[in-house]
C-alpha positions as CSV (number, residue, x, y, z in Angstrom):
1,X,23.5,-1.6,15.2
2,X,21.0,1.2,15.6
3,X,19.7,3.9,13.2
4,X,22.6,5.5,11.3
5,X,22.7,8.9,9.5
6,X,25.9,9.6,7.6
7,X,26.8,13.1,6.5
8,X,29.8,13.6,4.1
9,X,31.1,16.7,2.4
10,X,34.2,18.9,2.0
11,X,35.7,21.1,4.7
12,X,33.5,24.1,5.6
13,X,30.3,22.7,4.0
14,X,28.6,22.9,7.4
15,X,28.7,19.3,8.4
16,X,29.9,19.8,12.0
17,X,27.4,22.6,12.8
18,X,24.4,20.9,11.2
19,X,25.2,17.5,12.7
20,X,25.4,18.9,16.2
21,X,22.1,20.8,15.8
22,X,20.3,17.8,14.5
23,X,21.7,15.5,17.2
24,X,20.4,17.9,19.9
25,X,17.0,18.5,18.3
26,X,16.0,14.8,17.6
27,X,18.1,12.9,20.1
28,X,20.7,11.2,18.0
29,X,24.3,10.6,19.3
30,X,26.7,12.8,17.4
31,X,30.1,11.4,16.5
32,X,32.5,13.9,14.8
33,X,35.0,11.7,13.0
34,X,37.2,14.7,12.2
35,X,37.9,15.1,15.9
36,X,39.6,11.7,16.0
37,X,42.1,12.7,13.3
38,X,42.7,16.0,14.9
39,X,43.6,14.2,18.1
40,X,46.1,12.1,16.3
41,X,47.6,15.2,14.6
42,X,47.8,17.0,18.0
43,X,49.5,14.0,19.7
44,X,51.9,13.6,16.7
45,X,52.9,17.3,17.0
46,X,53.4,17.0,20.8
47,X,55.4,13.8,20.4
48,X,57.6,15.4,17.6
49,X,56.3,12.9,15.1
50,X,55.6,16.1,13.0
51,X,58.3,18.7,12.7
52,X,58.3,21.6,10.4
53,X,55.4,20.1,8.5
54,X,57.2,16.9,7.9
55,X,55.3,13.8,9.2
56,X,57.2,10.8,10.6
57,X,54.7,8.2,9.2
58,X,55.9,5.2,11.3
59,X,55.8,7.1,14.6
60,X,52.4,8.7,13.8
61,X,51.0,5.2,13.1
62,X,52.3,3.9,16.4
63,X,50.8,6.8,18.2
64,X,47.4,6.2,16.6
65,X,47.4,2.6,17.9
66,X,47.8,3.7,21.5
67,X,45.7,6.8,21.6
68,X,42.7,7.2,23.9
69,X,40.0,9.5,22.6
70,X,36.7,10.3,24.4
71,X,34.0,12.7,23.1
72,X,31.3,14.0,25.3
73,X,28.3,15.6,23.6
74,X,26.9,18.6,25.4
75,X,24.3,21.3,24.4
76,X,27.2,23.8,24.2
77,X,29.3,21.6,21.9
78,X,31.6,18.6,22.1
79,X,34.2,18.2,24.8
80,X,37.1,16.3,23.6
81,X,39.5,14.3,25.7
82,X,42.9,13.0,24.5
83,X,44.5,10.5,26.9
84,X,42.3,12.0,29.6
85,X,43.2,15.7,28.9
86,X,40.5,18.2,27.7
87,X,41.9,19.3,24.3
88,X,38.7,20.8,22.8
89,X,40.5,24.1,22.0
90,X,43.9,22.7,21.1
91,X,42.7,20.4,18.3
92,X,41.3,23.5,16.5
93,X,44.5,25.5,16.5
94,X,46.3,26.5,13.3
95,X,49.2,24.0,13.7
96,X,46.7,21.1,13.9
97,X,44.5,22.4,11.1
98,X,47.5,22.6,8.7
99,X,48.5,18.9,9.2
100,X,45.3,17.0,9.9
101,X,44.5,16.2,6.3
102,X,47.8,14.6,5.5
103,X,47.7,12.7,8.9
104,X,44.3,11.4,8.0
105,X,45.6,10.3,4.6
106,X,47.9,7.7,6.2
107,X,46.3,4.4,5.5
108,X,47.1,2.7,8.8
109,X,46.0,5.8,10.8
110,X,42.7,5.8,9.0
111,X,42.1,2.1,9.7
112,X,42.8,2.6,13.4
113,X,40.4,5.6,13.6
114,X,37.6,3.9,11.6
115,X,37.7,1.0,14.0
116,X,37.4,3.5,16.9
117,X,34.5,5.3,15.2
118,X,32.6,2.1,14.6
119,X,33.1,1.1,18.3
120,X,31.8,4.5,19.4
121,X,28.6,3.8,17.4
122,X,27.7,0.4,18.7
123,X,24.2,0.1,20.0
124,X,23.3,3.7,19.4
125,X,21.1,5.8,17.1
126,X,23.8,8.1,15.6
127,X,24.5,10.9,13.2
128,X,28.1,10.9,12.0
129,X,29.9,13.3,9.8
130,X,33.2,13.2,7.9
131,X,34.6,12.6,4.4
132,X,33.9,8.9,3.9
133,X,31.1,7.9,6.3
134,X,28.7,6.9,3.5
135,X,31.3,5.2,1.3
136,X,33.6,3.5,3.8
137,X,32.8,3.8,7.5
138,X,29.1,3.0,7.3
139,X,28.3,2.1,3.6
140,X,25.0,0.7,4.8
141,X,23.9,3.8,6.7
142,X,20.1,4.2,6.8
143,X,20.4,7.8,5.4
144,X,23.3,9.3,3.4
145,X,23.6,13.0,3.0
146,X,26.3,14.9,1.0
147,X,26.6,18.5,2.0
148,X,28.4,20.9,-0.3
149,X,29.0,24.6,-0.9
150,X,31.3,26.8,-3.1
151,X,35.0,27.1,-2.1
152,X,34.6,30.8,-1.3
153,X,31.6,30.3,0.9
154,X,33.2,27.4,2.8
155,X,36.3,29.5,3.4
156,X,34.2,32.4,4.6
157,X,32.5,30.2,7.1
158,X,35.7,28.7,8.4
159,X,37.4,32.1,8.6
160,X,34.5,33.4,10.7
161,X,34.7,30.4,13.0
162,X,38.4,31.0,13.5
163,X,37.9,34.6,14.3
164,X,35.3,33.7,16.9
165,X,37.8,31.3,18.5
166,X,40.5,34.0,18.3
167,X,42.7,31.8,16.0
168,X,45.0,34.0,13.9
169,X,44.6,33.1,10.2
170,X,43.8,35.3,7.2
171,X,40.9,34.6,4.8
172,X,43.4,34.0,2.1
173,X,45.2,31.4,4.2
174,X,41.9,29.7,5.0
175,X,40.9,29.6,1.4
176,X,44.2,28.1,0.3
177,X,43.9,25.5,3.1
178,X,40.4,24.7,1.9
179,X,41.7,24.1,-1.6
180,X,44.6,22.0,-0.5
181,X,42.3,19.9,1.7
182,X,39.8,19.4,-1.1
183,X,42.6,18.1,-3.4
184,X,44.1,15.9,-0.8
185,X,40.8,14.5,0.5
186,X,39.7,13.5,-3.0
187,X,42.9,11.6,-3.7
188,X,43.5,9.7,-0.5
189,X,44.4,6.0,-0.9
190,X,41.7,5.1,1.6
191,X,38.7,7.0,2.8
192,X,38.8,9.6,0.0
193,X,36.0,12.2,-0.3
194,X,33.5,10.7,-2.8
195,X,29.8,11.0,-3.5
196,X,28.0,7.7,-2.6
197,X,25.7,6.8,-5.5
198,X,22.6,6.8,-3.1
199,X,23.5,10.0,-1.2
200,X,21.2,12.9,-1.2
201,X,23.0,16.1,-2.2
202,X,22.3,19.3,-0.3
203,X,24.0,22.5,-1.6
204,X,24.2,24.8,1.4
205,X,25.8,27.8,-0.3
206,X,22.8,30.0,-0.2
207,X,21.0,28.3,2.7
208,X,20.9,29.3,6.4
209,X,21.8,26.8,9.1
210,X,18.2,26.6,10.1
211,X,17.1,25.8,6.5
212,X,19.7,23.1,6.1
213,X,18.8,21.6,9.5
214,X,15.1,21.6,8.7
215,X,15.6,19.9,5.3
216,X,17.8,17.1,6.8
217,X,15.4,16.5,9.7
218,X,12.6,16.2,7.2
219,X,14.6,13.6,5.3
220,X,15.3,11.7,8.5
221,X,11.7,11.7,9.6
222,X,10.5,10.4,6.3
223,X,12.9,7.5,6.4
224,X,12.0,6.7,10.0
225,X,8.3,6.7,9.2
226,X,8.9,4.2,6.4
227,X,10.6,1.7,8.8
């Protein structure tokens, strides 16, 4: 296994944006774990394993066992392939966003995706973000970071992101979704959002993307120089 940087934190804390910037700046491979769960959610919706917000657990588990996910890192962002189809935009749509947290709460789905995430990391120097990277996926990561921010700031960021992608969702809907995801993510049977005892906490509420990026790169460089 190569050098591993794990970044955990709640929805909208900046994990995805920061991780991608750092990967591009210092040459680490970025693996966005949330993408894998969004792909399962999208496939479940398409295969009618989720109807009217109700999840057919058994069917969703079976779909997760046969799913094929490929993530290509590019300077302009990740390109995501689900069973060979480019679904980069589709996995960010409102319908997927509303169900991805409960889908990722299914124990058997989580086990399948964690195995996939570990395979994607073999033999690479990686930076990986999610909810449980430092506590479950890679508990022995070389560096563990916990990014956080207030609910309101996280909702503001996610709302802006959706506006830019022309996804129709009000700020109030985004804030409510953030709160529900926080509650659900903290009480999952497996892979819940927890602070690892040896994680470094970075509160991004009043920090710019550049400031957060600079701080984490400094932490990474210090650790690498010690090895």
